[in-house]
C-alpha positions in Angstrom: 111.2 96.2 96.7 109.9 98.6 94.1 113.5 99.2 92.8 114.1 95.5 92.5 110.8 95.1 90.5 111.7 98.0 88.2 115.3 96.6 87.7 113.9 93.1 87.0 111.3 94.6 84.5 114.1 96.5 82.7 116.3 93.4 82.6 113.5 91.3 81.1 112.6 93.9 78.5 116.3 94.3 77.6 116.8 90.5 77.2 113.7 90.3 75.0 115.0 93.1 72.8 118.4 91.4 72.5 116.6 88.3 71.2 115.1 90.5 68.5 111.7 91.0 70.1 109.8 94.2 69.0 106.9 96.2 70.1 107.5 95.0 73.7 104.6 95.9 76.0 104.7 95.8 79.8 101.4 95.6 81.6 101.4 96.7 85.2 99.1 94.2 87.0 100.0 95.0 90.6 96.6 96.5 91.5 94.6 93.8 89.5 96.2 90.5 90.4 97.7 88.9 93.4 99.4 86.3 91.2 101.7 88.5 89.2 103.0 92.1 89.1 103.9 92.5 85.5 103.2 90.8 82.1 105.7 91.3 79.4 104.3 90.8 75.9 
């Protein structure tokens, strides 16, 4: 499961970068929220 999350996180960051996003930040919320694992800003 962890590998799938990391793969998905990398895919989302890569897709954002391809759409000209910059200063992409990934917040790890696994220990703070039951609703989500990561926020990508």
